[in-house]
Structure formats: structure tokens, C-alpha cells
Biotite code that builds the C-alpha atoms (Angstrom):
import biotite.structure as struc

atoms = struc.array([
    struc.Atom([115.806, 69.926, 152.098], chain_id="A", res_id=1, res_name="MET", atom_name="CA", element="C"),
    struc.Atom([119.570, 68.312, 152.455], chain_id="A", res_id=2, res_name="PHE", atom_name="CA", element="C"),
    struc.Atom([120.095, 70.470, 155.637], chain_id="A", res_id=3, res_name="LYS", atom_name="CA", element="C"),
    struc.Atom([116.847, 68.692, 157.254], chain_id="A", res_id=4, res_name="ASP", atom_name="CA", element="C"),
    struc.Atom([117.063, 65.387, 156.085], chain_id="A", res_id=5, res_name="SER", atom_name="CA", element="C"),
    struc.Atom([120.514, 65.245, 157.626], chain_id="A", res_id=6, res_name="LEU", atom_name="CA", element="C"),
    struc.Atom([119.458, 66.604, 160.853], chain_id="A", res_id=7, res_name="ILE", atom_name="CA", element="C"),
    struc.Atom([116.970, 64.306, 160.931], chain_id="A", res_id=8, res_name="ARG", atom_name="CA", element="C"),
    struc.Atom([118.802, 61.161, 160.251], chain_id="A", res_id=9, res_name="LEU", atom_name="CA", element="C"),
    struc.Atom([121.751, 62.121, 162.175], chain_id="A", res_id=10, res_name="ARG", atom_name="CA", element="C"),
    struc.Atom([119.624, 62.195, 165.223], chain_id="A", res_id=11, res_name="LYS", atom_name="CA", element="C"),
    struc.Atom([117.150, 59.231, 164.323], chain_id="A", res_id=12, res_name="MET", atom_name="CA", element="C"),
    struc.Atom([120.619, 57.363, 164.580], chain_id="A", res_id=13, res_name="HIS", atom_name="CA", element="C"),
    struc.Atom([121.662, 58.877, 167.795], chain_id="A", res_id=14, res_name="ALA", atom_name="CA", element="C"),
    struc.Atom([124.966, 60.436, 166.409], chain_id="A", res_id=15, res_name="LEU", atom_name="CA", element="C"),
    struc.Atom([126.308, 63.956, 167.315], chain_id="A", res_id=16, res_name="ARG", atom_name="CA", element="C"),
    struc.Atom([127.950, 66.042, 164.941], chain_id="A", res_id=17, res_name="GLN", atom_name="CA", element="C"),
    struc.Atom([131.403, 64.844, 165.990], chain_id="A", res_id=18, res_name="GLU", atom_name="CA", element="C"),
    struc.Atom([130.537, 61.439, 165.317], chain_id="A", res_id=19, res_name="ASP", atom_name="CA", element="C"),
    struc.Atom([129.173, 61.405, 161.835], chain_id="A", res_id=20, res_name="VAL", atom_name="CA", element="C"),
    struc.Atom([132.153, 63.889, 160.640], chain_id="A", res_id=21, res_name="ALA", atom_name="CA", element="C"),
    struc.Atom([134.472, 61.327, 162.047], chain_id="A", res_id=22, res_name="GLY", atom_name="CA", element="C"),
    struc.Atom([132.780, 58.547, 160.237], chain_id="A", res_id=23, res_name="ARG", atom_name="CA", element="C"),
    struc.Atom([132.858, 60.706, 156.978], chain_id="A", res_id=24, res_name="ILE", atom_name="CA", element="C"),
    struc.Atom([136.090, 61.877, 157.589], chain_id="A", res_id=25, res_name="GLY", atom_name="CA", element="C"),
    struc.Atom([135.549, 65.667, 157.778], chain_id="A", res_id=26, res_name="VAL", atom_name="CA", element="C"),
    struc.Atom([135.476, 68.159, 160.603], chain_id="A", res_id=27, res_name="THR", atom_name="CA", element="C"),
    struc.Atom([132.643, 69.139, 163.225], chain_id="A", res_id=28, res_name="ARG", atom_name="CA", element="C"),
    struc.Atom([132.406, 72.284, 161.502], chain_id="A", res_id=29, res_name="GLN", atom_name="CA", element="C"),
    struc.Atom([131.697, 71.037, 158.069], chain_id="A", res_id=30, res_name="SER", atom_name="CA", element="C"),
    struc.Atom([128.711, 69.413, 159.047], chain_id="A", res_id=31, res_name="VAL", atom_name="CA", element="C"),
    struc.Atom([127.491, 72.174, 161.524], chain_id="A", res_id=32, res_name="ALA", atom_name="CA", element="C"),
    struc.Atom([127.682, 74.338, 158.416], chain_id="A", res_id=33, res_name="LYS", atom_name="CA", element="C"),
    struc.Atom([125.937, 71.107, 156.064], chain_id="A", res_id=34, res_name="TRP", atom_name="CA", element="C"),
    struc.Atom([123.111, 70.993, 159.091], chain_id="A", res_id=35, res_name="GLU", atom_name="CA", element="C"),
    struc.Atom([123.038, 75.121, 158.616], chain_id="A", res_id=36, res_name="ALA", atom_name="CA", element="C"),
    struc.Atom([122.656, 75.210, 154.974], chain_id="A", res_id=37, res_name="GLY", atom_name="CA", element="C"),
    struc.Atom([125.671, 77.471, 154.515], chain_id="A", res_id=38, res_name="GLU", atom_name="CA", element="C"),
    struc.Atom([127.435, 74.950, 152.595], chain_id="A", res_id=39, res_name="THR", atom_name="CA", element="C"),
    struc.Atom([127.038, 71.596, 151.087], chain_id="A", res_id=40, res_name="MET", atom_name="CA", element="C"),
    struc.Atom([128.834, 68.134, 151.065], chain_id="A", res_id=41, res_name="PRO", atom_name="CA", element="C"),
    struc.Atom([130.841, 67.398, 147.339], chain_id="A", res_id=42, res_name="ASP", atom_name="CA", element="C"),
    struc.Atom([129.030, 64.047, 146.209], chain_id="A", res_id=43, res_name="LEU", atom_name="CA", element="C"),
    struc.Atom([131.727, 61.712, 147.892], chain_id="A", res_id=44, res_name="GLU", atom_name="CA", element="C"),
    struc.Atom([131.096, 62.937, 150.879], chain_id="A", res_id=45, res_name="LYS", atom_name="CA", element="C"),
    struc.Atom([127.154, 62.970, 150.117], chain_id="A", res_id=46, res_name="SER", atom_name="CA", element="C"),
    struc.Atom([127.755, 58.659, 149.094], chain_id="A", res_id=47, res_name="ARG", atom_name="CA", element="C"),
    struc.Atom([129.304, 58.465, 152.302], chain_id="A", res_id=48, res_name="LEU", atom_name="CA", element="C"),
    struc.Atom([126.741, 60.141, 154.609], chain_id="A", res_id=49, res_name="LEU", atom_name="CA", element="C"),
    struc.Atom([124.058, 58.097, 152.099], chain_id="A", res_id=50, res_name="ALA", atom_name="CA", element="C"),
    struc.Atom([125.949, 54.761, 153.459], chain_id="A", res_id=51, res_name="GLU", atom_name="CA", element="C"),
    struc.Atom([126.270, 55.763, 157.007], chain_id="A", res_id=52, res_name="LEU", atom_name="CA", element="C"),
    struc.Atom([122.432, 56.300, 157.255], chain_id="A", res_id=53, res_name="PHE", atom_name="CA", element="C"),
    struc.Atom([121.418, 53.501, 155.086], chain_id="A", res_id=54, res_name="GLY", atom_name="CA", element="C"),
    struc.Atom([119.685, 55.346, 152.862], chain_id="A", res_id=55, res_name="VAL", atom_name="CA", element="C"),
    struc.Atom([119.676, 56.784, 149.084], chain_id="A", res_id=56, res_name="SER", atom_name="CA", element="C"),
    struc.Atom([120.905, 60.000, 147.925], chain_id="A", res_id=57, res_name="LEU", atom_name="CA", element="C"),
    struc.Atom([117.380, 60.979, 146.707], chain_id="A", res_id=58, res_name="ASP", atom_name="CA", element="C"),
    struc.Atom([116.489, 60.543, 150.660], chain_id="A", res_id=59, res_name="GLU", atom_name="CA", element="C"),
    struc.Atom([119.392, 62.501, 151.628], chain_id="A", res_id=60, res_name="LEU", atom_name="CA", element="C"),
    struc.Atom([118.668, 64.949, 149.182], chain_id="A", res_id=61, res_name="ALA", atom_name="CA", element="C"),
    struc.Atom([115.389, 65.694, 151.064], chain_id="A", res_id=62, res_name="GLY", atom_name="CA", element="C"),
    struc.Atom([113.072, 64.362, 148.309], chain_id="A", res_id=63, res_name="TYR", atom_name="CA", element="C"),
    struc.Atom([109.705, 65.327, 149.255], chain_id="A", res_id=64, res_name="ASP", atom_name="CA", element="C"),
    struc.Atom([107.478, 62.387, 148.078], chain_id="A", res_id=65, res_name="ALA", atom_name="CA", element="C"),
    struc.Atom([104.640, 64.379, 148.573], chain_id="A", res_id=66, res_name="ARG", atom_name="CA", element="C"),
    struc.Atom([105.706, 66.789, 145.832], chain_id="A", res_id=67, res_name="SER", atom_name="CA", element="C"),
    struc.Atom([104.395, 64.262, 142.942], chain_id="A", res_id=68, res_name="THR", atom_name="CA", element="C"),
    struc.Atom([102.418, 61.213, 142.346], chain_id="A", res_id=69, res_name="GLU", atom_name="CA", element="C"),
    struc.Atom([104.825, 58.836, 143.088], chain_id="A", res_id=70, res_name="SER", atom_name="CA", element="C"),
    struc.Atom([104.738, 56.950, 146.327], chain_id="A", res_id=71, res_name="PRO", atom_name="CA", element="C"),
    struc.Atom([108.230, 57.904, 147.256], chain_id="A", res_id=72, res_name="GLY", atom_name="CA", element="C"),
    struc.Atom([111.401, 56.758, 146.781], chain_id="A", res_id=73, res_name="ILE", atom_name="CA", element="C"),
    struc.Atom([112.373, 53.454, 149.403], chain_id="A", res_id=74, res_name="PRO", atom_name="CA", element="C"),
    struc.Atom([115.062, 53.340, 151.263], chain_id="A", res_id=75, res_name="ARG", atom_name="CA", element="C"),
    struc.Atom([118.230, 51.492, 150.096], chain_id="A", res_id=76, res_name="LYS", atom_name="CA", element="C"),
    struc.Atom([117.703, 47.591, 149.394], chain_id="A", res_id=77, res_name="GLY", atom_name="CA", element="C"),
    struc.Atom([113.946, 48.055, 149.865], chain_id="A", res_id=78, res_name="ARG", atom_name="CA", element="C"),
    struc.Atom([110.963, 47.969, 147.159], chain_id="A", res_id=79, res_name="HIS", atom_name="CA", element="C"),
    struc.Atom([107.751, 49.448, 146.105], chain_id="A", res_id=80, res_name="ILE", atom_name="CA", element="C"),
    struc.Atom([106.537, 46.273, 143.989], chain_id="A", res_id=81, res_name="PHE", atom_name="CA", element="C"),
    struc.Atom([103.198, 47.923, 142.906], chain_id="A", res_id=82, res_name="GLY", atom_name="CA", element="C"),
    struc.Atom([99.770, 47.148, 144.146], chain_id="A", res_id=83, res_name="ILE", atom_name="CA", element="C"),
    struc.Atom([98.156, 43.779, 144.271], chain_id="A", res_id=84, res_name="VAL", atom_name="CA", element="C"),
    struc.Atom([94.317, 42.921, 144.486], chain_id="A", res_id=85, res_name="THR", atom_name="CA", element="C"),
    struc.Atom([93.257, 40.464, 147.239], chain_id="A", res_id=86, res_name="VAL", atom_name="CA", element="C"),
    struc.Atom([91.207, 37.704, 145.912], chain_id="A", res_id=87, res_name="GLY", atom_name="CA", element="C"),
    struc.Atom([87.497, 36.934, 147.225], chain_id="A", res_id=88, res_name="ASP", atom_name="CA", element="C"),
    struc.Atom([89.689, 33.815, 149.180], chain_id="A", res_id=89, res_name="ARG", atom_name="CA", element="C"),
    struc.Atom([92.221, 36.203, 150.584], chain_id="A", res_id=90, res_name="GLY", atom_name="CA", element="C"),
    struc.Atom([94.855, 35.152, 147.896], chain_id="A", res_id=91, res_name="GLN", atom_name="CA", element="C"),
    struc.Atom([96.997, 37.507, 146.251], chain_id="A", res_id=92, res_name="ILE", atom_name="CA", element="C"),
    struc.Atom([99.630, 37.189, 143.684], chain_id="A", res_id=93, res_name="VAL", atom_name="CA", element="C"),
    struc.Atom([103.397, 38.394, 144.193], chain_id="A", res_id=94, res_name="ILE", atom_name="CA", element="C"),
    struc.Atom([104.993, 40.205, 141.567], chain_id="A", res_id=95, res_name="PRO", atom_name="CA", element="C"),
    struc.Atom([107.291, 39.000, 139.065], chain_id="A", res_id=96, res_name="ALA", atom_name="CA", element="C"),
    struc.Atom([110.291, 41.826, 140.289], chain_id="A", res_id=97, res_name="LYS", atom_name="CA", element="C"),
    struc.Atom([109.569, 40.685, 143.724], chain_id="A", res_id=98, res_name="ALA", atom_name="CA", element="C"),
    struc.Atom([109.601, 37.135, 143.401], chain_id="A", res_id=99, res_name="ARG", atom_name="CA", element="C"),
    struc.Atom([112.864, 37.157, 141.549], chain_id="A", res_id=100, res_name="LYS", atom_name="CA", element="C"),
    struc.Atom([114.577, 39.364, 143.651], chain_id="A", res_id=101, res_name="ILE", atom_name="CA", element="C"),
    struc.Atom([113.611, 37.334, 146.733], chain_id="A", res_id=102, res_name="PHE", atom_name="CA", element="C"),
    struc.Atom([114.187, 33.982, 144.906], chain_id="A", res_id=103, res_name="ASP", atom_name="CA", element="C"),
    struc.Atom([110.674, 32.974, 145.803], chain_id="A", res_id=104, res_name="ILE", atom_name="CA", element="C"),
    struc.Atom([109.468, 29.796, 143.900], chain_id="A", res_id=105, res_name="ARG", atom_name="CA", element="C"),
    struc.Atom([106.434, 28.010, 143.144], chain_id="A", res_id=106, res_name="PRO", atom_name="CA", element="C"),
    struc.Atom([105.437, 25.825, 146.234], chain_id="A", res_id=107, res_name="GLY", atom_name="CA", element="C"),
    struc.Atom([107.773, 27.503, 148.667], chain_id="A", res_id=108, res_name="GLU", atom_name="CA", element="C"),
    struc.Atom([105.666, 28.294, 152.204], chain_id="A", res_id=109, res_name="GLN", atom_name="CA", element="C"),
    struc.Atom([106.155, 31.717, 153.552], chain_id="A", res_id=110, res_name="LEU", atom_name="CA", element="C"),
    struc.Atom([105.216, 33.202, 156.306], chain_id="A", res_id=111, res_name="MET", atom_name="CA", element="C"),
    struc.Atom([102.776, 35.757, 156.844], chain_id="A", res_id=112, res_name="VAL", atom_name="CA", element="C"),
    struc.Atom([103.319, 38.160, 159.777], chain_id="A", res_id=113, res_name="LEU", atom_name="CA", element="C"),
    struc.Atom([100.893, 41.049, 161.376], chain_id="A", res_id=114, res_name="GLY", atom_name="CA", element="C"),
    struc.Atom([101.514, 43.901, 163.165], chain_id="A", res_id=115, res_name="ASP", atom_name="CA", element="C"),
    struc.Atom([97.956, 46.126, 163.762], chain_id="A", res_id=116, res_name="GLU", atom_name="CA", element="C"),
    struc.Atom([99.565, 49.076, 164.144], chain_id="A", res_id=117, res_name="ALA", atom_name="CA", element="C"),
    struc.Atom([102.403, 48.701, 161.352], chain_id="A", res_id=118, res_name="ALA", atom_name="CA", element="C"),
    struc.Atom([100.668, 46.363, 158.648], chain_id="A", res_id=119, res_name="GLY", atom_name="CA", element="C"),
    struc.Atom([101.357, 43.090, 157.102], chain_id="A", res_id=120, res_name="ILE", atom_name="CA", element="C"),
    struc.Atom([105.058, 41.426, 156.358], chain_id="A", res_id=121, res_name="ALA", atom_name="CA", element="C"),
    struc.Atom([105.550, 38.079, 154.341], chain_id="A", res_id=122, res_name="ILE", atom_name="CA", element="C"),
    struc.Atom([108.361, 36.278, 154.230], chain_id="A", res_id=123, res_name="MET", atom_name="CA", element="C"),
    struc.Atom([110.197, 32.881, 153.567], chain_id="A", res_id=124, res_name="LYS", atom_name="CA", element="C"),
    struc.Atom([109.074, 30.015, 156.462], chain_id="A", res_id=125, res_name="THR", atom_name="CA", element="C"),
    struc.Atom([112.946, 29.316, 156.709], chain_id="A", res_id=126, res_name="GLY", atom_name="CA", element="C"),
    struc.Atom([114.275, 32.377, 157.445], chain_id="A", res_id=127, res_name="ARG", atom_name="CA", element="C"),
    struc.Atom([111.772, 33.404, 159.878], chain_id="A", res_id=128, res_name="PHE", atom_name="CA", element="C"),
    struc.Atom([112.333, 30.153, 161.981], chain_id="A", res_id=129, res_name="LEU", atom_name="CA", element="C"),
    struc.Atom([115.756, 30.735, 161.330], chain_id="A", res_id=130, res_name="ALA", atom_name="CA", element="C"),
    struc.Atom([115.759, 34.317, 162.871], chain_id="A", res_id=131, res_name="ALA", atom_name="CA", element="C"),
    struc.Atom([113.248, 33.190, 165.591], chain_id="A", res_id=132, res_name="ALA", atom_name="CA", element="C"),
    struc.Atom([115.571, 30.457, 166.793], chain_id="A", res_id=133, res_name="GLY", atom_name="CA", element="C"),
    struc.Atom([118.604, 32.390, 166.967], chain_id="A", res_id=134, res_name="GLU", atom_name="CA", element="C"),
    struc.Atom([116.060, 35.235, 169.311], chain_id="A", res_id=135, res_name="ASN", atom_name="CA", element="C"),
    struc.Atom([115.357, 32.357, 171.472], chain_id="A", res_id=136, res_name="LYS", atom_name="CA", element="C"),
    struc.Atom([115.842, 32.992, 175.210], chain_id="A", res_id=137, res_name="GLY", atom_name="CA", element="C"),
    struc.Atom([116.299, 30.478, 177.463], chain_id="A", res_id=138, res_name="PRO", atom_name="CA", element="C"),
    struc.Atom([113.844, 26.989, 177.661], chain_id="A", res_id=139, res_name="SER", atom_name="CA", element="C"),
    struc.Atom([111.852, 27.399, 180.696], chain_id="A", res_id=140, res_name="CYS", atom_name="CA", element="C"),
])
């Protein structure tokens, strides 16, 4: 439900009702009524809320991925490309749509990262090295 999504997203971003209201140009009372389920924002205010929280309008509206067989609607800028099969030697084929969106070309080097709790991530080596360089602390 919209009200539950709004509350969850507001708390996830550590914002007060006043903060949300100020950022989208409404009163705190409006946000309180939305969270209580008494009223709903218009489409423009909903768009501003989605933008504020970095989610799609579907996620803001409380789309429940468990109620369908789909894998859910990813957050804005995130994608679900489908299922790949791991070959005998551990190779996978990156789906064409992913290669196009992320401009991955034949022969390009990719970094494979892993978090035992969260899973595996793949990113361009240059981008990884640039990010690592920005986060370097003082040399020992």
C-alpha cells in the first residue's frame, strides 16, 4: 500500500514528515494524512516523492512483487536482465541488453566482486579502480 511504502521509505532515508514536506512543497499535515491513508497525493507530488526517494512510482505505490510471478519491479536505474547459465568452466554470457546499457564491448576487462551475504557483482575494471582510488586513505 502507498501509505506503508511512504512510511518505510521516509524512515529508510531518516527523514521526518517535515523534511519530506519541505522538499516537495507541501505541509507536514499533508504528509501525515498520506501516511495515515486519509488522502493520496496527486500525480505530480507522487512523482516528486518517487524522485526524492530514488524509486519508481510503482514501488512508491506499494507494488507487491510477491502477488505475481514476476521478479518484481527494480528501483529506478536498476535492472533485471534475466537468468544466465554458468558453463562448465564458470563462464556466463552477459545478456545483450545489459551489454548495451553498460557499454560492455568484446575484450573489455570486468571486475568480479563478492560479498558472502549479498552475492556477486560485476563492474568495469576502470570504474572499479577509479572508485577505489577515490576512497583511498592516507598511505602507510
